[in-house]
N, C-alpha and C positions, 0 to 999 in steps of 0.2 A: 429572629424575628419573623414573625408567620406573614406571609405577604399577601394584601389587600389591595385589590384595585381600588382607584379614586373615584369617588361618588358624585356624580356632575347633578344639577339641578338647572334648567331651561326654564327661563321667566319670560314671558310675552305674550301679548292681550291676542296675538294674530296665531292662530290656529296651524295655520300653512307656515309660516316661519317657523314655530315649535316642529313641526312634520319635516321640515327641510334639514334641519339641523340635527334630526334624530337619523334621517338617510346619508345624508352627502358625507357625515364625518365617520370614520372608520374608529370607532369607537376601544374596538379590541385591540387595534392595535397600536394605542393610545395607553395599553392599559386601563382604560376608563369605562366606566357605566352613568348612563342615565338614566337615574335611580324615579326621578318626578318630573312632572313639569308645573307651571302654575301659568296662570293668565293674567294674576296681578303681582304687585308688591306685597300686598296682605295677605294673600293666599298664602304668596311663597314664605314669609316669616311663621305661619303657621307650620308649612311643611316642614321648614328646617329644624324647627322647635323640636319636630318628631325624628327625624331620619338624619339632622346633621351633616350635609353633604361637604366635600370636601374644596367641590368651585360654584360657584353660580356664576352662570352668563344670563344676563337680563337685559332687554331692551333699556332705552331711557323713556320714552313716551309712550305712560300706561297709566289709565284712568285711577283715579282715588289714589295712589300710590306709587311715584314715578320710580324710574330705577336711581335717580341719584339719592332720594329719599331713603328707598330702600340699602342701598349700599352703604349708607350711613348707621343705620338700623342695624345692618352686618356686622361693620367694623367696631363698632361700640361693644357687641355681646357676645361675638363669635371672633376669637381670636386668630384660631384656625382655619377658617373659612375664605377661599381667594375669591375675589370678584371679578368678572372680565365683563366688559359693557358695549353693548353689540346697537349701534344706531344709525340711524340715517344722516343725522346732522353732521357736520363739517364745522361746524364755529369752535373754535380755538377756545371759548371760555366751557363749554363743556367738557371738552378732555381736562383743560386746565381746573376745573371742581372736581373732575372723577379723579385725577391723579392725587388731589389734593386732602381728599379723605381717604387713601391709602387705597383706590381701587389698583388690581395688577395689572389690566391691559385696558385698551379701546380700540375697539373693530368697526370699521366704519362698512353700512350696507351699501352695495348688496351683496349677499353674502358669497364670500369666494372660501371654497373646502380647503384649498391650500393654506389661503394666511390664518384660519382658524385653528388648521392642523397643527402649523408650525407655530404658533402663538402659546395654544394647550400643553406642543411638546416642551417647550422652554416653561412652561408654570410649571408642569409636573414634575420636570427636572429640579427648581427650585424646591419644591414640598417634600419630593423624596430627600434631598441634601439635607434639608433643614432638619427633618423627621429623623434621619442616620444619625446624624452629627451627636445628637445624646448618647449614642451608644458604641460611638467610634472608638475602640478602644487604643488605637496608635497615635491618635490626635493629643499633642501635646494640651495639655488644660491648664488653666489660672488659676490655680484654688488660693492659694496662699501670693499674693501679687505683691505684699509688702509688709513691713510691720503694721501699717495701717488697718490692714485688712485681719491679722493676724491678733492685734488688740480689740478689734472690734468686736471677732468672736468672741474673745476670752472674756470681754464685758456683757455681751449677751449670752453668756453659758453661765457666767455668775448670777444673771438678773433673775434666769429663768431656776436657779438652783438656790436663790436668798444668799448670796453670798456677793458682797459688793466693797471688799477690802482692796486697797492699794488702790482706791479711787483717782491720785494724782496721774495715775497711768494713765485713764480713762478721759481726764476735764477736755481736752483738744479734740475730741472725737465727735465729729457729727451725728451718729446714733446716740451719744449721753446726753446731748443737749435736746436731740429728739424727745428721748424716751422718759428724760427726767424732769421734762418739762409738763407742769400740771396741766398747760392747757394742749396738750397731745392728746388726751386721755379722751373717751375709753381705748383701750387695747385690745388685739385680737388675738390670740394665739391658736396655732394649728400645728398636731405632729402627724408627720407622714411617714410610712413604715412599709419599704420594698421589700417582699418576700424573695430572696434569691433562692435559687437550685445551688446547692452547695457541690454538688458534684459537676457543673457546670462554671462556677465563678471561684477563680481564687481570692483570699483575701484582698491583694493589692487591685485587683479588678474591681471587684467590691467597691472598694471604695473609690476608685477613678468615676464608677457610674455615677455615686450618688454624689460626686462632687461636680462633674457633667450637670447632674438635675438640679444641684443649686444655681448653677453658673445661666441654666436654663432660666429657671424661676426667676432670680435678678434679671436678666436681660430682656426676657418675653415683657414683664411687668416693670421695666424702668422708668414707664410713666406714673407710677403710684410713687408718691411722697412717702417717705417711711415705713418702707416693705423691704422684710431682712428675711434673709435664708440662711439657717447654718445648719453643722450637726449636732446632736448631742452625745452622750456618753454611751447610750444605745445601740450608735449608729442609724439614728433616724433623723429623717429633716424635720427642721421645727420652723416654721412660718409666723411670725409676730409683724404686725400690720397697726397702725395709729393713722392712718388714714380715713377720715370721717366719711369719705363718702365712698369708701371701699367696703363691699357684705363679704367679709370672709369666706362662710361657709359657700359663697358660690363660686369665689375663687379658688377655693380647694377643692373643690367637685373639678373645676378645670384642667388643675394641675394633675390631680389623681388619674383621672381618666386620660391624660396626653401621655403620663409615664406606664399606665397600664398597657397602652396601645403601642407604645413606641418599644418596651421593653417585656413586651410579652410575660407577663409575669401577673403575678396579684399585688395590687398594693391598698393599703387600709391607710383611712387618716380620721384620725380624732381631734375634734374642735374641742376649745375649753371655753370657761366661763368670760364674759366680757371683763377686763379690769379696767375700775376706775382709779387707780394710783399706783404708784410703783410697788409697793408690798404685795398687790396681789398678782401679779405676774406670775410670782413660785405658784400660789396655788391654783392658776389656770393652767401653768404648764401638768401640776400633777391631775388636773381634772381632764385635759386632754388625751394624757396617757391612761386614765381608767376608759375614757370614751373610745381609746384605741385596744384595749384590752376587747371592751366589747364588741368590737369588730370581728375577731376572732372567733367570741362566743355567738354569735349571732348571725355570724356569715353575712355582713352587711359593710360595704365597702367603705362608707364614710357615718359615724356616729357623731351627732349632736348634744351635749351635755345636757341639756334642758331639764331632763328628769333627774337631774344628781340635785343634793341639798344644797342650802343657802351655803355661798361661800366664807360665813361666817363660821361654820363649824369647824373645830380644828382639831380632829382625831386623826391617829396616825393614816396616812395617805399614802404610803411606801408602797410601789407598783411589785414590789419581790416579796409583800408580806402576803402569807397563806391564807391570812384571815382577811385580808382586804379581799383577797380574791372572791373566799367564801359570802362575803356581803357582798360583793359584785354580781354572784351568779345566782343571789337570795334575790335582788332587786329586779332582777331579769325575769325571776320567776321560774328557773329553770331547775327545777326540781331534783331530776337524777346526776346533773354534775354536781349541784350543791351538795346532795348526800354522799357522793362520793369527796368532795373535798373537806366534810366535815369528818369523815370517816382518819383520812389521811391524818387531821391534825389529832384525832384520839389516837390513833395508830402512834406518833410519834412521843405521845403523851406514857401510852403503853409500853416503850422503849426506854423510857427515860424511870418510869416508875412501876416497872414491873410487878412487883410485889405491894407496893402501896395504891390500894384501890379507892382509898379517900384523897389522893392526890389528882387520881383520872378524874373522879367524881367533881372536885373543884375544877378542873381544867374542862369540863364538859360546861357545868355553871357558867363559867368564863365564857366560853364561846357562845353558848345563848344567850347570856347577856347584853353580850356585845352587837351581837345582831340584832338583837330586839332594840336595842336602844338608837343603831344606826339604821333599822327600818322608821322608828318615830321622828328622827330628823327629816326625814322625805315626808313626812304629812299623815304617814298611818299612826291613827288614833292607838292609844295603848292598849284600849278595849278590844277593840278587834282582832287584836292578836291573841288574845283570849290565854296570856301567859302572865303567870304573876309569879309570888312567891310562894305562894301552896301549890305551883306546878313544882317547887324542886322539893317538894315532899317525898314524892315517890321515886324522884331519882336517888335521895340520898338512901333510903332504904334498900335499894336494891343489892344484891349480892354478889351478883357474876357481872365481868365485862360485859359477854354479850348482851346482856340486860339494857347496860348503860349506851351502848352503841345505838340498839334499837330504838330507844326512848329520845336519843337526840338526832336520828334518822327520823322520824316521825315528829317530831316537831319541827325539822328545819321544812320537810315536806310541806306542813301545814304554812310556815311563812311564806313559801314560794306558791302554793295556792293562792293564798291572800295576797301576794303582791302580783300575781300572772290576773286577775280579776282588776287588781287597781289600775294594773297597766293598761290594759282592755278598756276600762272605764275612761281613762284618761284618752285614749286612742278616739274613741265613740267620741268623746265629748268634744276634742278638737275638728273630728269630720263635720260633727253637727255646727261648731262655727263655722267652719269653712264654705259648707252646701249655704247656710243661711247668708256667709257674705256672698256669696255666686246669685243666689237668690235677690239681693239687693242691688250687685253693681253686674250683672248681666250686661246691661246696654254700653256698658266702659271699653270702649275698640282696643283700648289700653290693657287690658284683662290679659295676662296668660298664667302659666305655670312659675313662672322666675318671679312675677309683679306680686301673685300670692303668695309665695315661699316667703317674699321679705315682710307682706304685713303680716305674718304669723310666727316671721323670725324661725322658719324652719329650712333647712336645706332641699331644695329644688328635688334633687333624686328620693332622698328620702319622702318626701310628700307626694310625688309621683305613684311611690310605692303603697304608701299606706294609703292614698286615694282609692286605687285601684283595687286594694285588698277590701278594702271597706264596701266600696260602690258596684265592683266587678267591672269598671268602665274606666279606660284611661282617661287623664285628664280633659284633654281634647273634645276626645268623644261625648262627655257628659256636657261638656258648654256648649258644644254645638245640638246638642240635642234638647238643653235647655232652652236655649236662643230660639231652635226652631220652634219649640212649645208654647213660647213667650208668642210668637208671629202668628202661630195659629190662633191664640188668645186673642191677638187682635185683628184677627180676621171677622171673627165672628163677631167684633164688634161695629166695626167700616171695613168697607173695602179698598184697603190699603194697596200705592202701587207697590212694584218689589223693592225700588230704591227706597222709598217710607220705608216699609217694615225692614229693610236691612238697616238702614240708621237706628230705626228706633230700638232694635234689637244688637246693637253692637258689632254690626258688620256691615262696614261704609259701603264696600264692595258689592252693589247687586249682583252680578253675574257668579262671583263667589256665596252669595247667600242662595241665589237659587239653586248652584249644585248642593249646598248642602241640604238645602229643603227637599228635594228630589231623595236624595242618599238617606235621609232620615224619616221621610213618609212612605217614597216607596212611589210617587206620583208628582207629575212636575206642580209647580204653584199654580198655573192655570187650572190644570184639571182639579186641585183642588178646591179652587174656588169654585170651578162649575157645581162640584158635588155640592157645596154650602148652598149656592143659590135653587 
C-alpha cells in the first residue's frame, strides 16, 4: 500500500488560533499535514468537498454555522473523515452532544500542544488500523458465518441471474422478505471490479481480500437497511440496495474510492438500471456489467448506465458475447476499437467458411443489421444511420473477402462517428440544463456538486468531470464566479452591505463571501464599491 500522510483541515474564526495550531504542533512527527484552514463551517464544507481531508479540527463557536452543525454535516456525508472539536466551553452538554453525533474527541481551550498531539496520535492510530484492516492477509475473516449467510448469498446470486428455484430454502430469510416485497422497490444495483496484480496476489489472497471488502461494505453501512454485498461468478462485488433514501451512485463512489486508496490498485464500478420489480433485477445486473465494460473502454472509474436503452429491450445481453462488445464500442463512438472488434468477428467466420464467400457475406450483413437495430433502440433514427436494404447490394456484389472487410469497417466507422456526435450532443444538452439550473438556484446556500448530481441523477464524480470538460472550470470555481457576478449585478442597482449580498447570492458567511469576491475580481469589495461610485 502506498503510504500517505493524513490530511488535516483547521476550522476556527480566529486567525491567531489557526496560526497557533499550525505552529505549536509537530505535524511531521505525527505523519500529518495541514492542507487548508477555514474561518467558518460554510467555508469548511466547500473546502472538504474539494480536498477530502482525513481529520477536521474545529472550534464550536463560529458565525453562521457552528462546530456542532458542521460536525453533523461531515458525519452525514463523509464517513471517512474524523472530527475533533476544540472549544473554550466546559459544559457537559456540549461534549455530550458532540459525542452523540460521532465526533472522535473533544478538547478544551486554552490550546495545550501536548494534549492535542496525544489526541491526534491516538486518532491517527485508529484511522490507520481501520484502513489496514481491509488488506491484512493474516486476519481471520468471517465470510460464511453460518448457513444463513450461505443461503442468503445463494438467493442473491439467483436473483441477479434470474433463477429463483428452490424458493422453499429461502422463505425464512430476511433478504427474501426485503427484496420480494413490492413495497421495497425500487431496487438499485452496482457491480465493483478490483483489478489485482496477478504477480502479486495468489487466487487465495484475492478471494480473502474480496471477502474483507464485502465485510467492510456491510459493516460500514450497517445503518442502511436492505443493503447487501456479495461476489458474483466473475469475482466481482455486487451491491444491492432497496433503501429508498439511499443514493447508490454516491454510495458506490465512496466505496470505490475507499477500496482504490487502501488496495493501491484500480477499481471500476458499473451502476445498473433502477429495478421496479423482482424480474428487473437480473436486467439491472446485466446493465451494470455492461457499464463496467465501459469503464475499461473509456478508462472511467465509475460508469452509470443512463445512456443505455430502455429496460424492456430484451436482446441478448451476455457480457461474453463478442457482438455485444462490438455494439458497446459503437455506442461509445470508439471507431478504432469497434473496427477491430468487427474484423475479429469476420475472421471467425473466415475460419469456419474459408471457401464459402456467401456465408461470410451473410455474417457481415447479420453483424451490421444487429448493430443498426441496437443503435435504433438507443433512440437514433434509422434515417440518420443512412443504412438500409439498398446498402447491402454493394456488399452482395463484391468478389473478395478484403472488400467485404473494407465495407464492414467503413460502415462501422460511420456508425461510430454518428454515435460520437450523438453522445456529444447529449453531453452538451445535459451541461446546458445544469448551467440553466445554476442560474435559477445560485442563491440556494445548500447547492453543491452532490445535491446537483442528485437532481440530475448523475454520479457526482462523472458530473464533476463532464462539467470541467465543458466549462474548463471546476464546479466550485464556476459556482463561486457565478455568485460573485450576481453580486456585482446587484451592486450596480443598490449599495448593499456585504452580509446582504452574501445572503442574496447563497453565501451566508459574509467573511467567506468577501474572500471569494476578492479572489474572483482581484479587488476588495470596498474597492469595487469605490470604483462604482
